[in-house]
N, C-alpha and C positions, 0 to 999 in steps of 0.2 A: 919746223917748228922752233919755236923762241922757247931755250928754256925755263924761262922764266914760266910760259902756259902748262911745258910736261907738267913741271913740279910740280903743280897742284892739282893736275889733272888725279883721277883718281877708274878705275875698274868702276863701270857701271853694271859688274855682275857681285862681283867681293870688295868694295869699295879699299883695294890695295893700292900704290901708289901704281905708276904706270914707267917703264922705264922704254925708250925708244931703241929696235931693232934691225938688220939688215939682212937681210936672205935675197944672197942675188938680183934682182931687180927690186924684188918686194920689202916694200919699209911696213913695219909694225910697231903699234905699242902692244907692248905685254905685263902681267902683273905678276910677280910671286909665286903665282898659283894656279897658273902658263892659261890661263882668260887672255886672245890676242885677238888683237882688232885692224885690221889693214887701213892704211892709209888708198885713199885712190889717187890717179893720176895726175888728178886738177887741186889734185893739193887738200882737198878735207880727210880727215880723220871719222871712221864707223865708229861710233858708242854706244849704238843702238844693242841694248841684252832685249835680242829679241826683234818681234818684226813690230812694229809701229801699227798702230791705227787705222794712220791717215801721210798719207806718201809730200803734203803739204803743196806749195803752189805748181805748175806746171812750165816748164821750158819758155814757152809762148807769154807765162804773164807775166814770170821773173826778166823776160827780155826789155816788155812794155815798161816796167816798172820803173829797172833800172833805167831808160829810156827818161821817161819820165824826172827821175832823180838829178840825174846825170844831167839836165836842163835849169837846175834851179829854183825851180817850182816850189821844194820843199826847204830850200836855204836858212830860212827863221827859225825850221823845226831844229836844223842842224848845228845853228852856230847857238840859242840856246842851249841848247845837251851839249856842248865846247866849251862855252865860259863859265857854264854851273857848276858842270864835271871839273876843269882847272878848280872854283874856287874849295871843292868839297872832298877835295885830292892832293890836296897842300899834306894832308899831316904823313901819309904814306912817298920815301924817296923814288919806290919802283912799283906804280901804280899793277895786275891786275885791274884792267875793267874787261862785264860779258854782259853780251846781251839774248838773252835769250829770245829767236822768235825775231829770229836777224837779217831773214831774209838776205839780201845781197852783202849788207856788213857796210851800208852807205853811211847808217848816223854811227857805229861804231869807227869809218876811217875818221868823220871828223875830228869825233873826238880823242884819238889816237894823236894827229895831227896836233891838235891843242898840245896834250901832254907828251914829251919828244921825249920822257922816260918811263913811258909804261908799254907795256904788252898786252894785248887784247886777242878775245875770245866769241869765235861768232858761232853760235848753237840753232839751230834749226832741221825740222825734218824734210824741205827739201834738199833734195839732190842739185837740182837746176840753180837754186837761188845757193847752195854753198860752193858750189866749181867759182861763183862769183864775188863771194864772199873770201873763201878762201886768198885771193891775191887783192881784195879791196885795200889792202893797207900795205906793208914791208913789215909791220911789227904784229901784224892783226894773221891767228892761228884761225879753223874755222876745220868743226864734228858738229856729226850727225847726231841728233840723240831729240829726245820725247821728251821734250820740256814740262811734262805733267807728272813726269816723272822724275826718280832722284837722278837731280844734275849729277854728271861727273868730275865734281870738283871736289875737292877736299875742307873740310868745314873750316869756316871764317877766314875762307883763304882769294877772299874777292874784296878790291877795294872800289869800286865802282859796278853797279848794276842800272843796265839801261833797258827801258821796257815802253817800244816806241809802239800804240798802236796791237797792242801783243796782249795775248793771255798773261794773267798774274798767277803765279805758283807760289802763294805767301810763306808759306813752312820752307820749303826748298829753299828760296828766296834770303830767309834770314839766318840759313844754317850755316849757308858756303858766306855768305857778307861778313865781312871783316868790324868786330866793332865798331867801330871808328870812323866807318863807312857810308855808301849811299845809295838807297836804292834812286832811280831820277827818271819820275814816269811821266809819259807824256797820251793825254785823252785829249777827244775832240772837244772843244767847248757850244756852249747851247748852236751861233751861229755860224756855226763848222760847216762852209759849202750850203749855207744856206741859201743860194739861189738855184744849184742846180736839186737841192729837197723840192724845191718847187715848181721848179720845168717840166724833173721827171720825176716830180712822184717818190723818192729816195725816203727810207725810212731815215726817222729823226732822230735827233741826238736825244737821250734819254735822260729829263730833267732830273733823274736823281744819278747820274753817272759818278757824281763826285760822291755819292756815298753810298754806289756798288762796289768802288776803286777803295774807297774807306771800310767797306764791311769785307771786302779780300785779302785785307793785309791790315785791317787794324790788333789782330791777337797779336800780330809781330811785328809791328814798325808803328810808328806816331808821323805824323805830316809836321813837317818842321816847317816849310816854307811854302809858297803856289804862286807865280807868277802866268799870264796870256803875253802869248804872243802873235800877232797875227799879220796878214800880207792881201794886198790882192794881186792878183793873178790871171794871169792873161795867155786863154788854153785854149789848144785849136779843140775842132771838135773831135780827130782821134786821141788828144789828150784827155779829154772829157771821160770818153770811154773807155781808157784808163785806169783813171784817178774814178772813176766808179767804183771796177773792177778790185779796187784795194781797200776798198773797204765794205761792211757788212750786207747792203744796199746787194751785192752780188751773189748773192744766194738765194735772196727772194727777190729781185723782179724780171719780170718775161723778157727772156733775151731778144726778143724781134718786135715785144713793144717798145721793148727803150730806146732800140738801133733808131727807130724809129723817132722817136721823142729826141735824140740827138743830134739825127740828120736836120729840125727841123731850126736847131741855137743857133742865131746870127756868130760869125766867123767876127774876131775875136771874140771867148766866152769869156765875160767878168765873171771868176770865185770869189766868195773868199774866204781865203783861210785864217783862222782861231782857233788853236787849241791851250791847251792847261796843264802846265809844267808842272810836278810836283815830286820836292826831294821828302824824302822819307830816311828817317833815321830804326833800326833795328831795338826794340822793347829793352 
């Protein structure tokens, strides 16, 4: 683990600093009060304080999403995040980039590639995702953590926070973000995946999405700017299945009916990618 990441980690039980220890072949992080957290052989450290109420994405879901992202379909989003991160992180010579709900670390890796002096940390509750995130980039670390709880990070220790189609813990984001730093939030625009919404009966993007994002962050952040990013995707039916599984419709659609509708789509399937990237500054 990069020393810059370790220096900013905090014990999820008592919030004391953590240091690395090795006992035989077991690697762990330990705080002065004796709380110890093991590092899995796949490279991520378990920083859960107790049990998480959910386990996140399964190994099959993670593998499908990793293949989908590796195919470049969402490179427009990754590039927009990287360009914006370069702009907002300029004040810090050694930035720390953190992505709560990072999944496989795909977007974190893109940002780190654009910031050669930065270190990164992926947080997620899915062990299969973290196995990939731990090796997503040489300067990226990964930790098992429930991002709805207190984040295992020191106050004002993060330069850039990434929030890509993920839940937003406004109070904790504000606590860990440097006063000069920025929170980058990616949300779907009104026409995101519009063709699939119509053909498959998926959930539509909430017209009040921007207002809901502002409501979840407004007490702690001000939106400095927002930009739209669009691309045309040409997908196989298998990729459509993966894409649907990456969104909220996966929890609402009837799998058998959805499978029949996807099987009826002509290949390749033309789909609109349309997102909004907001830059939020701490109040």
